NULUM-63719 format. One record per residue (C-alpha): residue number from 0; x, y, z. Coordinates in Angstrom, 3 decimals. Example, Ala and Ser with C-alpha at 12.3 -4.5 7.8 and 13.67 -1.06 7.14 Angstrom:
<atoms>
 num        X        Y        Z
   0   12.300   -4.500    7.800
   1   13.670   -1.060    7.140
</atoms>
This chain:
<atoms>
 num        X        Y        Z
   0  134.187  154.805  112.198
   1  137.826  153.927  112.870
   2  140.242  155.363  110.293
   3  143.115  153.219  109.075
   4  145.443  152.574  106.159
   5  147.141  149.776  104.226
   6  150.195  148.753  106.237
   7  152.011  148.240  102.908
   8  152.161  152.038  102.457
   9  154.838  151.892  105.184
  10  156.627  148.730  104.038
  11  160.017  150.481  103.961
  12  160.123  150.404  107.759
  13  160.325  147.659  110.345
  14  156.784  146.740  111.333
  15  156.668  148.300  114.792
  16  158.192  151.535  113.515
  17  155.625  151.574  110.708
  18  152.745  151.097  113.127
  19  154.035  153.838  115.438
  20  154.180  156.194  112.443
  21  150.601  155.288  111.563
  22  149.490  155.918  115.147
  23  151.333  159.251  115.299
  24  149.415  160.428  112.255
  25  146.120  159.786  114.027
  26  145.115  156.416  112.599
  27  144.399  153.393  114.745
  28  143.996  150.362  112.494
  29  145.441  148.776  109.347
  30  144.794  146.349  106.566
  31  147.848  144.197  107.114
  32  150.094  142.756  104.426
  33  152.839  140.237  105.162
  34  155.196  142.344  103.033
  35  155.607  144.397  106.223
  36  157.501  141.510  107.806
  37  159.585  140.677  104.752
  38  157.365  137.925  103.356
  39  155.345  137.551  100.200
  40  151.821  138.962  100.435
  41  150.604  135.363  100.236
  42  153.454  133.491  101.964
  43  154.007  129.752  101.938
  44  155.071  129.706  105.583
  45  154.661  132.062  108.531
  46  156.737  131.201  111.568
  47  155.540  131.478  115.142
  48  158.258  134.108  115.632
  49  156.673  136.270  112.925
  50  153.239  135.864  114.506
  51  154.622  136.990  117.870
  52  156.427  139.911  116.217
  53  153.178  141.102  114.636
  54  151.257  140.721  117.922
  55  153.856  142.681  119.878
  56  154.069  145.445  117.273
  57  150.302  145.858  117.325
  58  150.122  145.923  121.129
  59  153.099  148.251  121.570
  60  151.864  150.737  118.955
  61  148.180  150.634  119.825
  62  147.329  149.979  116.171
  63  144.928  147.107  115.587
  64  144.750  144.868  112.529
  65  141.269  145.080  111.029
  66  141.831  142.737  108.093
  67  144.676  140.812  106.455
  68  145.247  140.860  102.691
  69  144.932  137.379  101.208
  70  144.280  138.129   97.545
  71  145.212  135.934   94.605
  72  143.518  134.987   91.346
  73  140.561  132.808   92.304
  74  140.247  132.011   88.579
  75  143.754  130.595   88.304
  76  143.801  128.049   85.460
  77  147.250  126.563   86.023
  78  146.731  123.533   88.295
  79  150.176  123.694   89.886
  80  149.754  127.384   90.685
  81  146.226  126.744   91.974
  82  147.498  124.159   94.476
  83  150.210  126.574   95.606
  84  147.604  129.337   96.041
  85  145.457  127.029   98.160
  86  148.351  126.198  100.456
  87  149.423  129.827  100.827
  88  145.862  131.025  101.378
  89  145.414  128.426  104.136
  90  148.595  129.726  105.756
  91  147.260  133.305  105.739
  92  143.864  132.338  107.183
  93  145.518  130.301  109.933
  94  147.727  133.294  110.723
  95  144.668  135.553  110.905
  96  143.131  133.152  113.429
  97  146.358  133.089  115.460
  98  146.398  136.895  115.485
  99  142.672  137.102  116.341
 100  142.050  139.105  113.159
 101  138.440  138.480  112.072
 102  138.753  139.159  108.324
 103  140.894  138.151  105.347
 104  140.382  140.076  102.102
 105  140.075  138.200   98.813
 106  139.587  138.931   95.117
 107  136.846  137.418   92.966
 108  139.461  137.013   90.245
 109  139.752  137.377   86.501
 110  140.259  135.074   83.533
 111  143.130  137.421   82.678
 112  145.971  135.127   83.738
 113  148.655  137.800   83.484
 114  147.096  140.187   86.003
 115  143.995  139.359   88.010
 116  143.271  143.057   88.574
 117  142.835  143.424   84.811
 118  139.636  142.645   82.864
 119  138.875  139.786   80.502
 120  135.972  139.623   78.030
 121  134.709  136.366   79.579
 122  134.741  137.479   83.233
 123  130.944  137.560   83.300
 124  130.434  134.205   81.622
 125  128.895  131.079   83.152
 126  132.350  129.508   83.140
 127  133.887  132.355   85.155
 128  131.102  132.220   87.739
 129  131.518  128.448   88.043
 130  135.280  128.760   88.539
 131  134.728  131.414   91.208
 132  132.204  129.284   93.070
 133  134.540  126.284   92.972
 134  137.393  128.334   94.425
 135  135.216  129.898   97.080
 136  133.950  126.500   98.184
 137  137.371  125.373   99.406
 138  138.304  128.872  100.582
 139  135.192  129.072  102.749
 140  135.895  125.639  104.210
 141  139.294  126.919  105.346
 142  137.719  130.115  106.675
 143  135.061  128.266  108.651
 144  137.614  125.823  110.096
 145  139.503  128.842  111.456
 146  136.458  130.997  112.323
 147  137.679  133.749  109.993
 148  135.396  135.675  107.618
 149  136.382  136.356  104.009
 150  135.653  139.816  102.595
 151  135.472  140.356   98.833
 152  135.572  143.624   96.954
 153  133.376  144.257   93.899
 154  135.899  145.424   91.302
 155  135.308  146.469   87.693
 156  138.017  144.149   86.347
 157  136.863  141.086   88.292
 158  134.040  138.550   88.087
 159  132.074  140.398   90.771
 160  132.035  143.947   89.443
 161  128.723  145.410   90.635
 162  126.669  145.580   93.810
 163  124.157  143.271   92.167
 164  126.913  140.724   91.395
 165  127.958  140.869   95.044
 166  124.426  140.259   96.250
 167  124.078  137.312   93.859
 168  127.297  135.753   95.180
 169  126.225  136.190   98.797
 170  122.859  134.597   98.082
 171  124.386  131.751   96.062
 172  126.811  130.761   98.779
 173  124.626  131.697  101.787
 174  127.308  131.586  104.482
 175  128.134  133.828  107.455
 176  131.828  133.521  106.532
 177  131.548  135.715  103.430
 178  131.015  139.487  103.589
 179  131.617  142.594  101.461
 180  134.610  144.903  101.457
 181  133.058  148.135  100.195
 182  135.047  150.604   98.088
 183  133.091  153.352   96.346
 184  135.735  153.905   93.653
 185  135.412  150.327   92.443
 186  131.654  150.573   92.004
 187  131.380  153.790   90.009
 188  131.892  153.762   86.230
 189  132.494  156.483   83.633
 190  128.754  156.367   82.938
 191  128.206  157.654   86.492
 192  130.468  160.698   86.101
 193  127.595  163.176   86.392
 194  126.127  161.599   89.514
 195  128.857  159.834   91.455
 196  127.184  160.270   94.834
 197  123.937  158.873   93.445
 198  125.704  155.689   92.353
 199  127.475  155.411   95.695
 200  124.221  155.858   97.627
 201  122.487  153.262   95.468
 202  125.189  150.642   95.979
 203  125.327  151.315   99.712
 204  121.598  150.695   99.890
 205  122.013  147.361   98.096
 206  124.960  146.162  100.174
 207  124.521  147.838  103.560
 208  123.629  144.666  105.481
 209  126.695  142.834  104.177
 210  129.549  145.342  104.628
 211  132.285  144.164  107.020
 212  135.162  146.453  105.968
 213  135.253  149.688  103.965
 214  137.986  151.314  101.888
 215  138.583  154.986  101.172
 216  140.274  155.504   97.802
 217  140.069  158.375   95.324
 218  140.008  158.799   91.554
 219  139.301  161.168   88.700
 220  136.116  159.965   87.045
 221  135.295  161.296   83.584
 222  132.940  160.096   80.869
 223  135.910  158.391   79.186
 224  137.730  156.663   82.040
 225  138.594  156.341   85.723
 226  142.109  157.268   86.856
 227  143.030  156.454   90.448
 228  144.422  159.282   92.587
 229  145.622  159.744   96.179
 230  142.865  160.416   98.709
 231  141.719  164.030   98.462
 232  143.291  164.571   95.031
 233  140.585  163.113   92.805
 234  136.996  164.135   92.143
 235  135.193  161.389   94.021
 236  132.872  162.985   96.637
 237  134.739  161.304   99.491
 238  133.366  163.444  102.322
 239  129.810  162.796  101.161
 240  130.684  159.106  100.670
 241  131.929  158.791  104.245
 242  128.827  160.573  105.500
 243  126.556  158.174  103.594
 244  128.662  155.200  104.694
 245  128.374  156.237  108.354
 246  124.586  155.876  108.141
 247  124.853  152.131  107.498
 248  128.304  151.155  108.790
 249  130.425  151.836  111.870
 250  133.554  149.754  111.271
 251  137.094  150.411  110.036
 252  137.642  152.651  107.002
 253  140.966  151.833  105.377
 254  142.717  154.333  103.105
 255  144.773  153.079  100.179
 256  145.906  153.947   96.688
 257  148.334  156.529   98.069
 258  151.999  156.863   99.003
 259  153.369  157.804  102.422
 260  153.989  161.364  101.181
 261  150.266  161.670  100.383
 262  149.022  160.655  103.830
 263  149.162  164.058  105.560
 264  147.125  165.678  102.759
 265  144.632  162.800  102.801
 266  144.100  163.041  106.554
 267  143.754  166.824  106.434
 268  141.199  166.481  103.630
 269  139.135  163.865  105.457
 270  139.308  165.538  108.861
</atoms>
């Protein structure tokens, strides 16, 4: 597996400097965010100059781009905002194609219109599933036109919150342009606090054929709640997770949910 990190962790630096720092710490790939070149994460326009800047920074640093962040609320209810999201998403996918990056990460969204990483009581309703399918239909058309694959992350606050939800979505849409971004933290629940590795192993078994990208994030999981933590500072069995993951997956593993000051500890813990 190739270890990497969210480029946004280093967004205080010019891109090439950031990538050289990442390389110097022993990582070789990133999940890229356009914030690293002074744009919105989902920008309306990306100039050819920016594309060339990103290409050169990647080549000069020796750090590849495994996936580009393209998340927004796929359950956006405001029509004007939805049209804007479509245009910006198309821009990101076209940029991924220009950069020869195979994957763009997406969210399966929430009916919570204030924050799509927050839950809503109707996220598992027929309406929510229908809205998600409608959004993914046009998103997948854009992806296929550009030969880019979309990767979605099962997330407790979103419409797709379990491994079984993910499998249902993959079967419903039945396209090679949709794969899973696997993150163990987002699949465990407080009910799993006594057997976190068991839940991780179970979900890996369900999703193993569909994983295109994997994340490495940490948390404190108790019977009351889950609190995210920097890698190596929670109680998720990350070493065991990576060992189990390596049995079914050999692609990039991207760390996130940490600050730059946490990276050295995280790498020491994992290594």
